[in-house]
C-alpha positions in Angstrom: 13.9 -11.3 16.2 10.9 -11.5 14.0 10.2 -8.3 12.1 7.3 -8.3 9.7 8.2 -7.4 6.1 5.3 -5.5 4.6 5.1 -5.6 0.8 2.8 -3.2 -1.0 0.2 -4.4 -3.5 1.1 -3.8 -7.1 -0.8 -1.2 -9.0 -2.9 -3.0 -11.6 -5.6 -0.4 -12.6 -5.1 2.2 -15.2 -7.1 4.9 -16.8 -8.7 3.6 -20.0 -8.7 5.6 -23.2 -11.8 7.7 -23.7 -13.7 8.0 -26.9 -13.1 11.3 -28.5 -14.7 11.2 -32.0 -13.5 14.1 -34.1 -17.1 14.9 -35.2 -18.4 15.3 -31.6 -19.6 18.7 -30.4 -16.8 20.8 -29.0 -18.6 21.7 -25.8 -17.5 22.0 -22.2 -19.6 19.0 -21.3 -18.0 16.9 -24.0 -14.6 18.0 -22.9 -15.3 17.0 -19.3 -16.9 13.8 -20.4 -13.9 12.7 -22.3 -11.0 14.6 -20.7 -8.3 12.6 -19.0 -8.1 15.0 -16.1 -11.8 14.9 -15.1 -12.6 13.3 -11.8 -15.0 10.4 -11.8 -17.8 12.6 -10.5 -17.1 15.3 -13.1 -17.1 12.7 -15.8 -20.4 11.2 -14.8 -22.1 14.6 -14.5 -20.7 15.8 -17.9 -21.5 12.6 -19.8 -25.0 12.6 -18.3 -25.5 16.1 -19.7 -24.3 15.0 -23.1 -26.6 11.9 -23.1 -29.7 13.8 -21.8 -29.3 16.6 -24.3 -30.3 14.1 -27.0 -28.2 16.1 -29.5 -25.6 13.4 -30.1 -25.9 10.1 -32.0 -23.5 7.5 -33.4 -19.9 7.6 -32.2 -20.3 10.6 -29.8 -23.3 9.0 -28.0 -21.5 5.7 -27.7 -18.4 7.5 -26.4 -20.6 9.3 -23.8 -22.0 6.0 -22.5 -18.6 4.4 -22.5 -17.0 7.2 -20.6 -19.9 7.6 -18.1 -19.6 3.8 -17.5 -15.9 4.4 -16.7 -16.8 7.2 -14.3 -19.3 4.9 -12.5 -16.7 2.2 -12.4 -14.2 4.5 -10.6 -17.0 5.3 -8.1 -17.6 1.5 -7.6 -21.1 1.9 -8.9 -20.8 -1.3 -10.9 -24.4 -1.9 -11.8 -24.7 1.6 -13.2 -21.4 1.1 -15.1 -22.6 -2.2 -16.6 -25.9 -0.6 -17.7 -24.0 2.1 -19.6 -21.4 -0.2 -21.1 -24.0 -2.7 -22.2 -25.9 0.2 -23.9 -22.7 1.4 -25.6 -22.1 -2.1 -27.0 -25.7 -2.4 -28.1 -25.4 0.9 -30.0 -22.1 -0.1 -31.6 -20.7 -3.6 -30.9 -17.7 -2.9 -33.1 -16.4 -0.1 -30.8 -13.6 -1.5 -28.5 -13.8 1.0 -25.7 -16.9 -0.3 -23.9 -15.7 -4.0 -24.2 -12.5 -3.1 -22.5 -14.2 -0.9 -19.9 -16.8 -3.6 -19.2 -14.0 -6.1 -18.8 -12.5 -3.9 -16.1 -15.8 -3.8 -14.3 -16.0 -7.6 -14.3 -12.4 -7.9 -13.1 -13.1 -5.5 -10.2 -16.2 -7.7 -9.4 -14.0 -10.8 -9.4 -15.5 -12.3 -12.5 -12.2 -12.8 -14.3 -13.4 -15.2 -17.0 -16.0 -12.6 -18.3 -13.4 -9.9 -17.9 -10.9 -11.8 -20.1 -13.7 -12.5 -22.7 -14.4 -8.8 -23.0 -10.7 -7.9 -23.2 -10.4 -10.6 -26.0 -13.1 -8.9 -27.9 -11.6 -5.4 -27.4 -8.3 -6.7 -28.8 -10.0 -8.5 -31.7 -11.7 -5.2 -32.6 -8.5 -3.2 -32.1 -5.3 -5.3 -32.2 -3.2 -2.3 -31.3 -5.2 -1.7 -28.0 -2.2 -1.7 -25.6 -4.2 -1.1 -22.5 -6.6 -4.0 -23.2 -3.5 -6.2 -23.3 -2.3 -4.8 -20.0 -5.7 -5.3 -18.3 -6.1 -8.8 -19.8 -2.7 -9.6 -18.4 -3.8 -8.4 -15.0 -6.9 -10.6 -15.1 -4.7 -13.6 -16.1 -2.3 -12.8 -13.4 -5.1 -12.8 -10.8 -6.1 -16.3 -12.2 -2.6 -17.5 -11.6 -1.7 -17.7 -15.4 1.7 -16.0 -15.0 3.2 -17.0 -18.5 0.2 -15.6 -20.4 0.1 -12.5 -18.2 3.7 -11.9 -19.0 3.0 -12.2 -22.7 0.2 -9.7 -22.4 2.4 -7.2 -20.5 5.1 -7.6 -23.1 2.6 -7.0 -25.9 1.2 -3.9 -24.2 4.7 -2.5 -23.8 5.6 -3.3 -27.4 2.4 -1.6 -28.6 2.8 1.4 -26.4 6.3 1.9 -24.8 4.9 4.8 -22.8 2.2 2.8 -21.0 3.6 3.1 -17.5 1.2 0.6 -15.7 2.3 -2.2 -18.0 5.9 -1.8 -16.8 4.7 -1.8 -13.2 2.7 -5.0 -13.7 5.5 -6.8 -15.5 7.9 -5.6 -12.8 5.6 -7.2 -10.3 5.9 -10.6 -12.1 9.7 -10.2 -12.1 9.5 -9.4 -8.4 7.5 -12.5 -7.6 10.1 -14.5 -9.6 12.8 -12.9 -7.4 14.4 -11.4 -10.5 15.0 -8.1 -8.7 17.2 -6.6 -11.4 14.5 -6.8 -14.0 11.8 -5.8 -11.5 13.8 -2.7 -10.6 14.4 -1.9 -14.3 10.6 -2.1 -15.0 9.7 -0.1 -11.9 12.2 2.5 -12.8 10.7 2.9 -16.3 7.3 3.2 -14.7 8.5 5.9 -12.4 10.1 7.8 -15.2 6.9 7.7 -17.2 4.4 8.2 -14.4 5.7 8.4 -10.9 3.2 7.5 -8.1 3.1 6.2 -4.6 2.9 2.5 -5.4 5.6 2.6 -8.0 8.1 3.9 -5.5 6.9 1.4 -2.8 7.2 -1.5 -5.2 10.7 -0.5 -6.4 11.6 0.0 -2.7 10.5 -3.5 -2.0 12.7 -4.8 -4.8 15.7 -2.8 -3.5 15.0 -4.1 0.0 14.8 -7.7 -1.0 18.0 -7.4 -3.0 19.6 -5.9 0.1 20.0 -2.4 -1.3 18.7 -0.9 1.8 19.8 2.8 1.3 18.0 2.8 -2.1 15.0 1.2 -0.6 14.9 3.9 2.1 15.2 6.6 -0.5 12.2 5.2 -2.5 10.1 4.9 0.7 11.0 8.5 1.5 9.8 9.6 -1.9 6.5 7.7 -1.3 6.2 9.6 2.0 6.8 12.9 0.2 4.1 12.1 -2.4 1.6 10.8 0.2 2.6 11.9 3.8 -0.7 10.7 5.2 -0.4 7.2 3.8 0.9 4.6 6.3 2.7 2.5 3.7 5.6 4.7 3.1 6.3 5.2 6.8 6.1 1.5 7.8 8.2 0.3 4.9 10.9 2.9 5.7 10.5 2.0 9.4 11.4 -1.6 8.5 14.5 -0.5 6.7 15.5 1.5 9.8 15.2 -1.6 11.9 17.2 -3.7 9.5 19.9 -1.0 9.8 19.7 -1.1 13.6 18.6 2.6 13.6 15.9 1.8 16.2 15.0 5.3 17.2 14.4 6.4 13.6 12.4 3.2 13.1 10.2 3.9 16.1 9.6 7.4 14.7 8.5 6.0 11.4 6.2 3.5 13.0 4.7 6.3 15.1 3.7 8.0 11.9 2.5 4.7 10.3 0.3 4.0 13.3 -1.0 7.5 13.3 -2.5 6.8 9.8 -3.2 3.1 10.1 -3.7 2.0 13.7 -5.1 -1.4 12.7 -1.9 -2.8 11.3 -0.7 -5.5 13.7 2.7 -5.8 12.1 3.5 -2.1 12.7 2.7 -2.6 16.4 4.9 -5.7 16.4 7.8 -4.1 14.7 7.7 -1.0 16.9 7.7 -3.3 19.9 10.8 -5.0 18.6 12.5 -1.6 18.2 11.5 -0.5 21.7 13.0 -3.7 23.1 16.3 -2.9 21.4 16.5 0.5 23.1 15.5 -0.9 26.5 11.9 0.3 26.6 10.4 -2.9 28.1 7.0 -1.5 29.1 6.6 0.2 25.7 7.4 -3.1 24.0 4.9 -5.0 26.1 2.2 -2.5 25.3 2.9 -2.7 21.6 3.0 -6.5 21.6 -0.3 -6.6 23.5 -1.8 -4.3 20.8 -0.4 -6.5 18.0 -1.9 -9.6 19.7 -5.3 -7.8 20.1 -5.4 -7.1 16.4 -4.1 -10.5 15.3 -4.8 -13.0 18.0 -3.2 -16.1 16.4 0.6 -15.5 16.1 2.3 -17.8 18.6 5.6 -15.9 18.4 4.0 -12.7 19.8 2.6 -14.7 22.7 6.0 -16.2 23.3 7.6 -12.8 23.4 5.1 -11.5 26.0 5.7 -14.6 28.2 9.5 -14.0 28.0 8.8 -10.5 29.1 7.0 -11.8 32.2 3.4 -11.1 30.9 0.8 -13.6 31.9 -1.8 -14.2 29.2 
């Protein structure tokens, strides 16, 4: 029986620190421009108001451009983000925030070498900049430089032991190395500091692959609680149900997964496998057909349909 194991992508992006010079005007717009709880849209609107008012100069103005650039980045308006971050660097090339934020834009655009160059400069300007180390580690990991990425994540954690994303990223490297004990420890630290959907899914994957299925199911259940309309928690828990031969529960989970992501061929395949185990031949055939429609190449799905008497 082939059941597709669905691993979640590791979380690699984090909120960058915002410039909050002590001498900036204590206004609602400034608070929204720099506040960590502002949405990207709120940040862009507020920082635009600060910039257009033309009452700020020096550090506050640089901070407004840096933070608006971050807001544009979160909205995937990369050209606008680069314009703002370039302007912030022009105004004050010694300020690390825009270098780090611009590095993130380049990383999201896939220009990893330029991203690393910007992170290098942010770290040179502020050697204690933990998040710049984390983000440089992410860029290095994407380039396949695992040893240097690990060094950056280690440095980020040493500089800021409360930086949750760095634990998650280091945990991902341990997971890739099949060092599940260290991966679980790092994911657990991430969850303690800042629990989120992907942290629970990633730790669930480590539990699953180390054959701690009940713990994996518990983490996927928490992912479902946090984001009930996200297919990833449902389909990952569905996989555990199948491993445990609890096929009806697995089918129920895949029903929900497909409700929220009907384009996932592996979910159709896995639900078909479960239906076969409970004797629902026609239901299995329908699901295998859908899996093959979405992903035409897998020979094993074609073989399953032929064994069930389906002419392709």
